[in-house]
C-alpha positions in Angstrom: 0.0 0.0 0.0 1.3 3.5 -0.9 0.2 6.8 0.4 1.5 10.4 0.3 4.3 11.4 2.7 3.6 13.2 5.9 5.5 16.3 4.7 3.5 16.7 1.5 1.6 19.6 3.1 -1.2 19.2 0.5 -4.8 19.1 2.0 -5.9 16.4 -0.5 -2.8 14.4 0.2 -3.4 14.5 3.9 -7.0 13.3 3.3 -5.6 10.4 1.3 -3.2 9.5 4.1 -6.0 9.7 6.6 -8.2 7.3 4.6 -5.4 4.9 3.8 -4.0 4.7 7.4 -7.3 4.9 9.3 -8.1 1.8 11.4 -11.7 1.2 12.8 -13.3 -1.4 14.9 -17.0 -1.5 14.1 -18.2 -3.2 17.3 -16.1 -1.2 19.7 -16.6 2.0 17.6 -13.0 2.9 18.0 -10.9 4.7 15.4 -7.1 4.9 15.3 -5.5 7.6 13.1 -1.7 7.6 12.6 -1.8 9.7 9.4 -0.3 12.7 11.1 2.8 10.7 12.1 5.9 10.9 9.9 5.5 7.3 8.7 5.4 6.1 5.1 5.2 2.9 3.0 8.9 2.5 3.0 9.0 2.5 6.8 6.4 -0.2 7.0 8.1 -2.3 4.4 11.4 -1.9 6.3 9.8 -3.1 9.5 8.0 -6.1 7.9 10.7 -8.7 8.9 10.8 -7.3 12.5 7.1 -7.4 12.8 7.1 -11.0 11.6 9.3 -11.9 14.5 7.3 -9.6 16.9 4.0 -11.3 16.0 5.7 -14.7 16.6 7.1 -13.6 20.0 3.6 -12.3 21.1 2.1 -15.6 20.1 4.7 -17.5 22.1 4.0 -15.2 25.1 0.3 -16.0 25.0 1.1 -19.7 24.8 3.0 -19.5 28.1 6.6 -18.9 27.2 8.8 -17.6 30.1 9.0 -13.9 29.2 10.5 -12.5 32.5 13.6 -14.7 32.6 15.1 -12.7 35.5 12.4 -14.2 37.7 11.6 -17.2 35.6 8.0 -16.0 35.1 5.4 -16.3 32.5 3.5 -13.2 31.5 -0.2 -14.0 31.4 -2.3 -10.8 31.5 -3.8 -11.7 28.1 -5.2 -14.9 29.7 -7.2 -12.8 32.2 -9.7 -11.6 29.7 -9.7 -14.7 27.5 -9.2 -17.5 30.0 -9.6 -20.2 27.2 -6.2 -19.3 25.8 -4.3 -20.0 29.0 -1.7 -22.8 28.7 -3.7 -25.3 30.8 -7.2 -26.0 32.1 -6.2 -25.4 35.7 -5.2 -21.8 35.0 -8.3 -21.3 32.9 -10.5 -22.5 35.8 -8.7 -20.4 38.4 -9.2 -17.2 36.2 -12.9 -18.0 35.7 -13.4 -18.8 39.3 -11.6 -15.6 40.3 -13.9 -13.5 38.2 -17.0 -15.1 39.6 -15.6 -14.6 43.2 -15.0 -10.9 42.6 -18.4 -10.4 40.9 -20.3 -12.1 43.7 -18.3 -10.4 46.5 -18.7 -6.9 45.0 -22.4 -7.3 44.5 -22.9 -8.6 48.1 -21.0 -5.7 49.5 -23.0 -3.2 47.5 -26.4 -4.7 48.4 -25.5 -5.0 52.0 -25.4 -8.8 52.2 -21.8 -8.6 53.3 -21.4 -6.1 56.2 -18.8 -4.7 58.5 -18.1 -6.3 61.8 -20.6 -3.9 63.6 -23.5 -5.2 61.5 -23.6 -2.1 59.3 -23.2 -1.9 55.5 -19.9 -0.7 54.2 -20.0 3.0 53.2 -16.5 3.5 51.7 -13.3 1.8 50.4 -9.8 2.5 51.5 -7.5 1.1 48.9 -3.8 0.5 49.7 -1.6 -0.3 46.8 1.5 1.1 45.0 2.4 1.3 41.3 0.0 -0.6 39.1 -1.8 -1.8 42.3 -2.8 1.8 42.9 -2.8 3.4 39.4 -5.1 0.8 37.9 -7.8 1.2 40.5 -7.6 5.0 40.4 -8.1 4.8 36.6 -11.1 2.5 37.0 -12.8 4.7 39.6 -12.1 8.0 37.9 -13.1 6.7 34.4 -16.1 4.6 35.2 -17.8 5.5 38.5 -21.1 7.2 38.0 -22.8 9.5 40.4 -24.3 7.8 43.4 -23.2 4.4 42.1 -21.1 2.0 44.2 -18.9 3.1 47.1 -16.7 6.2 47.5 -13.0 5.4 47.3 -9.9 6.7 49.1 -6.5 5.7 47.9 -3.2 5.4 49.7 -0.4 4.7 47.2 2.6 6.1 49.2 4.1 6.1 52.7 3.9 9.9 53.0 2.9 10.3 56.7 0.8 13.4 55.9 -1.1 11.5 53.1 -1.9 8.7 55.5 -2.9 11.0 58.3 -5.2 13.0 55.9 -6.9 9.8 54.7 -7.6 8.8 58.3 -9.0 12.3 59.0 -11.1 12.1 55.8 -12.6 8.8 56.8 -13.5 10.1 60.3 -16.2 8.1 62.1 -17.0 6.3 58.9 -13.8 4.3 59.3 -15.6 1.5 61.3 -17.7 0.9 58.2 -14.8 1.2 55.7 -13.7 -1.7 53.6 -9.9 -1.9 53.5 -8.3 -3.5 50.5 -4.6 -4.3 50.7 -2.8 -5.1 47.5 0.7 -6.7 47.5 1.5 -9.5 45.2 4.5 -10.8 47.1 3.1 -9.8 50.4 6.4 -8.3 51.5 6.5 -4.9 49.8 7.2 -2.4 52.6 4.9 0.5 51.4 1.5 -1.3 51.6 2.5 -3.1 54.7 3.5 0.1 56.6 0.3 1.9 55.4 -1.8 -1.1 56.4 -0.3 -1.1 59.9 -1.2 2.6 60.4 -4.8 2.2 59.4 -5.1 -1.0 61.3 -3.8 0.6 64.5 -6.1 3.6 64.2 -9.1 1.4 63.4 -8.5 -0.7 66.5 -8.2 2.4 68.6 -11.7 3.6 67.6 -13.3 0.2 68.2 -13.3 -1.2 64.7 -12.5 -4.8 63.8 -9.8 -5.1 61.1 -10.4 -8.8 60.2 -14.0 -8.2 59.5 -13.2 -5.1 57.3 -10.1 -6.2 55.5 -9.6 -7.8 52.1 -6.3 -8.9 50.6 -5.2 -9.2 46.9 -2.0 -11.2 46.8 -0.4 -14.4 45.6 -1.5 -17.7 47.2 0.7 -18.5 50.2 2.4 -15.1 50.3 3.0 -13.5 53.6 0.0 -11.3 53.2 -2.1 -14.3 52.2 -1.0 -16.3 55.2 -1.7 -13.3 57.5 -5.2 -12.8 56.0 -6.1 -16.5 56.5 -4.6 -16.7 60.0 -6.7 -13.7 61.1 -9.8 -14.7 59.1 -10.0 -11.6 57.0 -13.2 -10.9 55.1 -11.8 -12.2 51.8 -8.7 -12.9 49.8 -8.3 -12.7 46.0 -5.5 -14.3 44.1 -3.0 -12.2 42.2 -1.0 -14.8 40.2 2.8 -14.8 39.9 2.4 -14.3 36.1 0.6 -11.0 36.4 2.9 -7.9 36.5 1.8 -4.8 38.4 1.7 -2.6 35.3 -0.6 -5.1 33.5 -2.7 -6.0 36.5 -5.8 -3.9 35.7 -7.7 -6.9 34.2 -6.8 -9.0 37.3 -8.4 -8.8 40.7 -6.7 -5.4 41.1 -8.8 -3.7 38.5 -11.9 -5.9 38.7 -12.5 -5.6 42.4 -12.2 -1.8 42.3 -14.5 -1.8 39.3 -17.0 -4.1 41.0 -17.1 -2.0 44.1 -18.2 1.1 42.0 -20.9 -1.0 40.4 -19.4 -1.0 36.9 -19.8 -4.0 34.6 -16.5 -5.8 35.0 -17.4 -8.5 32.6 -17.9 -5.9 29.8 -14.5 -4.5 30.8 -12.9 -7.8 30.1 -14.9 -8.3 26.9 -13.5 -5.0 25.6 -10.0 -6.0 26.4 -10.5 -9.4 24.8 -11.9 -7.9 21.6 -8.9 -5.6 21.3 -6.6 -8.5 22.0 -8.2 -10.4 19.1 -7.8 -7.4 16.8 -4.1 -6.9 17.8 -3.2 -10.6 17.2 -3.6 -10.2 13.4 -0.1 -10.7 11.9 -0.7 -8.0 9.3 0.6 -4.5 10.1 -2.1 -2.5 8.2 -4.9 -4.5 9.9 -3.4 -4.4 13.4 -3.9 -1.2 15.4 -1.1 -2.0 17.9 1.3 -2.7 15.0 0.4 0.6 13.4 1.0 2.4 16.7 4.3 0.6 17.4 5.5 1.4 13.9 4.6 5.1 14.4 6.5 5.1 17.8 9.5 3.5 16.2 9.7 5.9 13.3 9.1 9.0 15.5 11.9 8.0 17.9 14.2 6.7 15.2 14.2 3.4 17.0 15.8 5.0 20.0 13.0 6.7 21.8 14.3 10.2 21.1 10.8 11.7 21.1 8.6 11.7 24.2 4.9 10.8 24.0 2.5 13.5 25.2 -0.9 12.0 26.1 -3.8 14.4 25.8 -7.2 12.9 26.6 -10.0 15.3 25.9 -12.1 13.9 28.7 -12.0 14.8 32.4 -12.6 11.1 33.4 -9.3 10.2 31.6 -7.2 12.8 33.3 -5.2 10.0 35.1 -4.7 8.0 32.0 -1.3 9.6 31.2 -0.1 8.6 34.7 -1.3 5.1 34.1 0.5 4.9 30.8 3.7 6.3 32.4 4.1 3.1 34.3 3.0 0.8 31.6 5.2 2.3 28.9 8.2 3.6 30.9 8.7 0.6 33.2 8.3 -1.8 30.2 10.5 0.1 27.7 13.1 1.9 29.9 15.9 -0.6 29.7 19.7 -0.3 29.7 20.4 -3.5 27.8 19.0 -5.3 24.8 18.4 -9.1 24.9 22.0 -9.7 23.7 23.4 -7.7 26.6 24.4 -4.6 24.6 24.0 -1.2 26.2 21.1 0.5 24.3 19.5 2.8 27.0 16.1 2.5 25.5 12.9 4.1 26.6 9.9 6.2 25.8 9.1 9.1 28.2 5.4 9.7 28.7 3.7 12.8 30.2 0.4 14.6 29.7 -2.6 16.4 31.2 -5.9 16.8 29.5 -7.6 18.9 26.9 -8.6 21.6 26.8 -6.5 22.5 29.9 -3.4 22.2 27.7 -4.6 24.9 25.4 -3.4 27.2 28.3 -0.5 25.1 29.5 2.2 23.5 27.4 0.7 23.5 23.9 2.7 26.7 23.3 5.9 24.7 23.5 4.5 21.8 21.6 3.6 24.1 18.7 6.6 26.4 18.7 9.3 24.9 20.9 11.7 22.0 20.6 10.5 19.1 18.4 11.2 16.3 20.8 7.8 14.7 21.1 4.7 13.3 19.5 1.1 13.7 20.8 -1.4 11.0 21.4 -4.9 12.6 21.4 -7.8 10.7 22.9 -11.2 11.8 21.8 -14.6 10.8 23.1 -17.4 11.7 20.7 -20.3 11.2 23.0 -20.8 14.3 25.2 -23.0 12.4 27.7 -23.9 15.5 29.4 -27.5 16.4 28.4 -26.5 20.0 29.0 -28.7 22.6 27.2 -27.3 24.6 24.3 -27.1 28.1 25.7 -26.5 31.2 23.5 -26.1 28.8 20.6 -23.0 27.3 22.3 -22.4 23.7 23.4 -19.5 22.7 25.7 -19.0 19.5 23.8 -18.7 21.3 20.5 -16.1 23.6 21.9 -14.1 20.7 23.4 -14.1 19.0 20.1 -13.2 22.2 18.3 -10.2 22.7 20.7 -9.0 19.2 20.0 -9.3 19.5 16.2 -7.7 23.0 16.3 -4.7 21.8 18.4 -4.2 18.8 16.2 -4.3 21.0 13.1 -2.0 23.6 14.6 0.6 21.0 15.4 0.4 19.5 11.9 0.9 22.9 10.4 4.1 23.2 12.5 5.4 19.9 11.3 4.6 18.3 14.7 3.4 14.7 14.8 0.3 13.2 16.5 -1.8 10.1 16.8 -5.5 10.3 17.4 -7.6 7.6 19.1 -11.3 8.2 19.0 -14.0 6.4 20.9 -17.7 7.0 20.3 -18.2 6.6 24.1 -16.3 5.9 27.2 -17.6 2.9 29.2 -16.4 -0.3 30.7 -15.9 -2.1 27.4 -14.1 0.7 25.6 -11.8 1.4 28.5 -10.8 -2.2 28.5 -10.1 -2.0 24.8 -8.1 1.2 25.1 -5.9 -0.3 27.8 -5.4 -3.5 25.8 -4.4 -1.5 22.7 -1.6 0.1 24.6 -0.5 -3.1 26.3 -0.1 -4.8 22.9 1.6 -1.8 21.4 4.2 -1.9 24.2 4.8 -5.6 23.6 5.2 -5.2 19.9 7.4 -2.1 20.1 9.7 -3.9 22.6 10.2 -6.6 20.1 11.1 -4.0 17.4 13.8 -2.6 19.6 14.9 -6.0 21.0 14.4 -5.4 24.7 12.5 -7.3 27.4 9.3 -5.5 28.3 8.5 -7.8 31.1 11.2 -7.4 33.7 12.2 -4.3 35.8 15.8 -4.6 37.0 15.9 -0.8 37.7 13.0 -1.0 40.0 14.4 -4.0 41.8 17.7 -2.2 42.2 15.9 0.8 43.7 14.1 -1.5 46.2 17.4 -3.1 47.2 19.1 0.2 47.7 16.2 1.5 49.8 16.4 -1.7 51.9 20.2 -1.0 52.4 19.4 2.5 53.6 16.8 1.3 56.1 19.2 -1.3 57.4 21.9 1.5 57.8 19.4 3.6 59.7 18.8 0.8 62.2 22.5 0.5 62.8 22.8 4.3 63.3 19.9 4.3 65.8 21.3 1.4 67.7 24.7 3.2 67.9 23.3 6.5 69.1 21.1 4.8 71.7 24.0 4.8 74.2 23.8 8.6 74.7 27.4 9.2 73.6 27.9 12.4 71.6 29.3 11.7 68.1 30.2 13.6 64.9 29.2 12.4 61.5 32.7 10.9 60.9 32.5 9.2 64.3 29.2 7.5 63.3 30.6 6.6 59.9 33.6 4.9 61.3 31.7 3.1 64.0 29.2 1.5 61.6 31.8 1.0 58.9 29.8 2.8 56.2 31.5 3.9 52.9 29.3 6.9 52.4 29.3 9.7 54.9 26.7 11.5 52.8 24.3 8.6 53.4 25.0 8.9 57.2 24.3 12.6 57.1 21.0 12.3 55.2 19.7 9.6 57.5 20.7 11.4 60.7 19.2 14.7 59.4 15.8 13.1 58.8 16.1 11.1 62.1 16.9 13.9 64.5 14.5 16.4 63.0 11.6 14.0 63.5 12.6 12.8 67.0 12.9 15.2 69.9 15.0 12.7 71.9 18.0 13.8 69.8 20.2 16.8 70.7 22.2 18.4 68.0 25.1 21.0 68.1 26.7 22.8 65.2 25.4 24.2 62.0 23.3 22.5 59.3 25.0 24.7 56.8 28.3 23.1 57.8 27.6 19.3 58.2 31.1 18.5 59.4 30.5 20.7 62.5 27.6 18.7 63.7 27.5 16.4 66.7 24.5 14.3 67.8 23.4 12.8 71.1 20.3 10.9 72.1 18.8 11.6 75.5 18.9 8.6 77.7 
């Protein structure tokens, strides 16, 4: 297939590109337009051999090949929405049973059949989870919760003391009727454990019963699973080893949050499954994920030199750019290719929402450095039923701003992709997520990196653990009441980095009145520290 080049500048040529490159799914009513990306027939022909291998790799992934070789793990998020393709009947049954369990539990909570330990219906949800365990549920709630439907949600996705304290304050007396959901696949991640302990402690102080209000989402036999079963928590849901956090939204992580806001979780899975089917086709022009992956590859010259700016023109999708940050950047940001060569790959993602960006960074996108491409997300259905006042409709203006921005960028030679949905609902959200998941998988194959491990994240966790261990040694040393300088502390605990010692002690003493300091913070070497005994 041939079509005019992106740089032709002719209106008729642009229309021809649009018609030739447009992809549409009739049942989902979803359009994908990459015509305003600098991609041509030659690029697609050049990528044909790579895509042949990429399609084969994705097929092997779905059949159960070990994709995360660092941890000897399969990657099975595609099985979650089409259980029949799982590699064996036991996995298929566990997925189907899990969906039924979540569906039944959610409905029983909402209709009051399942109640808090005090005999009252649950009136809110406090969700504790980090990374994809928090971002996925936030996206589900913000995108799909309708007014007065389901339970209100509070999220804790960090160990910021103020954030935890504010959540406790926001819950107030309602905390004894709050459903607590704790998500940790391994059961040993510090952040959700620490947050859980804070809420549990407060709940017990005000007369609540944690076990009758707590739910766990975790791997079978994890530390969290064992704790939940020992204490007879309200329910536990399986989060299999083969589900990664950034692709967990079609697991219990996304489904339970969706069920508790009363959305149709089965339709959500259907939408993801329909997009999976469309993106399995081993023909680039007929596969929307392949078209997007090719466009990403060409825009970044195969090295991710352009960022992706995500602009959804829908308030309910404001968090979508944050969701994609983890999915895309954790998957594609890799130092080494599969052969061990240093390639330093990645694709930076940021965004806000339209038309807010008309008054934010579109100025730079239009006239500044050309180091990006935009992904517009358009929802055609206004769904507002607002009256037309003074011959003006908010929906018309929103659409006009999107089209105007897209046109202005094109006139400046800037590239963009447009994804259009007729309406935003459970099924189309599932399809949208699945489209990006498959695009990430195919693009990773094009640049020959492993999208399914995260050595950088693991390195950060190990480094944090080392710092916390170092702090324990410092606290133990200072507990004898002896006055010491930074160098005294460093030598005593045999630490290589005096800077780490300083940073730990600074945080420690400024948050604990038992410590006495002398000297000037502006001159760290002058400082001495003592703990009152």
